[in-house]
C-alpha positions, -999 to +999 in steps of 0.1 A: +841+440-054+820+433-024+791+408-034+773+427-061+735+432-060+724+441-094+693+459-100+675+462-132+639+472-143+620+505-156+605+519-123+615+517-086+652+508-091+662+538-071+633+530-042+647+494-037+683+500-036+677+526-012+655+499+010+682+473+005+708+496+017+687+508+046+683+469+058+719+461+051+734+493+071+704+486+098+724+455+108+758+471+111+771+462+076+783+485+048+773+488+013+783+504-018+756+520-040+762+532-075+727+549-090+715+571-117+711+599-128+722+623-098+695+653-086+718+679-074+754+665-073+773+640-090+786+623-061+751+615-052+756+585-079+788+568-056+784+557-024+813+546-007+806+522+024+775+547+031+790+577+026+791+599-007+823+599-026+845+628-018+857+652-042+895+643-040+885+605-041+866+609-070+889+630-087+916+606-081+897+575-098+884+596-126+920+610-137+932+570-130+904+559-154+913+585-181+949+573-180+939+538-185+916+545-211+946+562-231+924+586-253+901+559-268+865+567-272+845+566-243+811+575-230+802+595-200+785+568-186+811+542-190+841+559-175+821+571-145+808+534-141+846+524-142+855+550-118+828+538-095+841+499-095+874+509-092+864+531-061+847+503-047+872+480-050+892+499-028+869+504+000+863+477+025+825+467+024+802+436+028+780+445-005+780+467-033+746+475-048+744+484-085+719+502-103+718+498-141+717+528-158+699+520-190+684+486-204+707+459-187+720+437-216+745+463-231+745+484-200+779+497-186+774+481-149+763+447-167+803+436-161+800+427-128+795+391-115+766+397-088+758+374-060+720+382-066+701+402-091+669+421-088+646+432-120+620+456-109+587+464-129+593+467-165+570+488-188+575+514-221+603+534-216+637+546-237+620+528-266+644+547-288+667+525-272+654+495-260+627+483-284+591+495-291+576+470-274+576+453-240+588+423-247+617+435-266+622+459-235+623+429-209+650+413-230+670+441-224+665+439-190+669+402-189+703+408-198+717+410-163+709+374-156+738+352-149+743+314-147+737+302-115+727+335-099+695+340-084+669+371-097+641+385-073+617+393-096+589+421-090+556+426-105+552+420-141+532+422-170+523+386-186+542+395-215+577+406-198+573+381-171+574+353-203+606+370-217+624+370-181+613+334-178+624+323-212+661+341-205+666+326-171+659+295-185+683+299-214+711+310-190+704+290-160+694+316-136+671+308-106+639+330-102+622+344-073+591+356-089+563+377-071+531+361-071+547+328-074+575+322-047+568+357-030+533+375-019+532+411-007+500+427+003+488+455+030+465+443+060+447+465+086+475+492+080+506+467+080+527+453+052+524+411+050+551+394+031+549+357+025+575+329+009+584+296+015+597+302+052+570+322+062+548+353+071+563+384+079+540+412+095+557+445+091+549+483+091+543+500+060+575+514+041+584+549+050+584+558+013+549+570+001+529+550-022+513+515-030+542+510-056+566+511-023+549+480-012+559+460-039+592+474-040+591+464-002+584+432-012+613+423-036+637+440-009+624+414+021+628+385-003+664+397-018+672+401+024+660+368+033+676+353+003+710+370+016+703+357+052+707+389+069+678+381+097+647+395+108+664+430+125+671+442+087+637+438+077+618+466+097+648+488+093+647+486+053+614+498+054+613+527+079+651+540+073+653+542+036+652+579+021+652+583-017+648+620-028+620+634-054+600+601-053+569+617-037+587+636-014+568+666+009+589+699+004+589+713+040+610+744+037+627+767+012+615+794-011+592+774-029+574+764+002+575+802+015+558+810-017+529+790-009+524+790+026+491+773+030+498+750+005+512+713+007+542+712-020+555+677-032+582+668-056+584+636-077+607+625-105+588+597-127+584+604-161+570+574-181+532+563-184+538+535-156+551+564-132+518+586-138+494+558-132+513+552-099+511+586-090+476+589-099+470+560-074+494+576-046+477+612-051+442+593-046+450+575-014+458+609+003+435+628+022+412+649-002+428+685-013+425+701-047+457+691-066+476+713-090+505+699-109+534+717-122+553+700-149+585+699-167+595+671-191+621+659-216+615+656-256+624+619-254+593+612-229+555+606-239+542+635-219+505+627-227+508+591-215+525+606-183+496+630-176+467+611-187+463+592-156+463+623-134+441+642-154+410+630-136+425+643-103+440+675-112+423+713-110+451+721-138+486+725-149+515+750-151+541+736-177+577+748-173+607+743-193+637+727-177+665+753-171+699+741-184+686+709-201+690+709-240+665+682-243+635+698-224+602+705-241+594+739-241+564+752-217+546+756-248+550+720-258+543+705-224+512+728-220+496+713-254+505+680-244+487+682-210+455+696-228+455+668-249+459+646-220+428+663-206+441+689-184+434+726-182+471+738-188+487+768-189+526+780-196+549+797-163+581+810-164+597+791-138+584+768-109+585+797-084+563+815-107+537+783-111+537+779-074+531+817-064+501+817-093+486+786-080+489+796-044+471+827-056+442+807-072+440+779-045+456+792-012+452+758+002+462+733-026+481+704-031+508+710-056+530+684-074+561+693-087+567+666-116+578+649-149+616+647-150+643+638-125+664+666-141+637+692-130+635+678-094+671+678-092+667+717-102+642+724-078+659+709-049+692+731-059+671+761-061+651+754-032+683+747-008 
């Protein structure tokens, strides 16, 4: 494989990887990228030297992996990870960006021997798999640490950072920690990054939200460590694209259904994502806010929605078509009321958008709660 940058964490993995890829490609280098889940098509998960894998190439590597597996037990994520690694190994590139699927220690991606690791902010999510405390979850995420391999560590709660530092000491992994080895902030509408090599004054990230400033800090520290040069820094911030992360919808049937409204889409789905969304929404120009929400039954809808309750006029709850683990619209509506929101059910996202447009023609409408819902919306909206 080309040198691997292995990215773990709870929130921000995809955005961080997108900025890393934009910086690498911005200086003329090639990067493979592996991410999950996909939004509309599976091919989004495997990017070969900058381009989504073709149908023919995907079929070939999956068939080869199936044959090699010889009918043994294997999970969906394991065999698709094998296929991605095989495709990456056969396609020339300068870097491989690997996003952890779940946790880190036991994740299928953790077979790689990375050149650099990144651990984004850790919060409560997937407790049934990773543990019921932040420390237990951090232990699983820190499982990507390798002897002698540097790791860029994003902003962490003290409880999580203590675990990461303990595991790094145990395996001999040098850390580059937010607030210790590097700092990032905003001043006068600019991003300011500082580490031992000096200060960078850069534009704010194209990706919206204050949390993207922290993500950008991890990216800048990683690019500094990789020695890609100053040309990569600004391009990483300005060229990154990552759908369903505070994405403004500007065309399609949903936009046409509410001509005077602002439509936004976000796939965040845990309490930390709810807090981040609330902060981002509060920073936008004032406008009546309505939420359209669908979530999985493995998530914490009350914890997710509570931070946004004081900002929103109301919520319309939907189920997620084609997803067996969806909460029903009724269940999401009940959770929203417990979180402090006025909530009703809607038959579909389109129906919800049309209803809000009638109630509040100039509203800001955020469709949120699940990457699965976001993928459905993107597919149906063209």
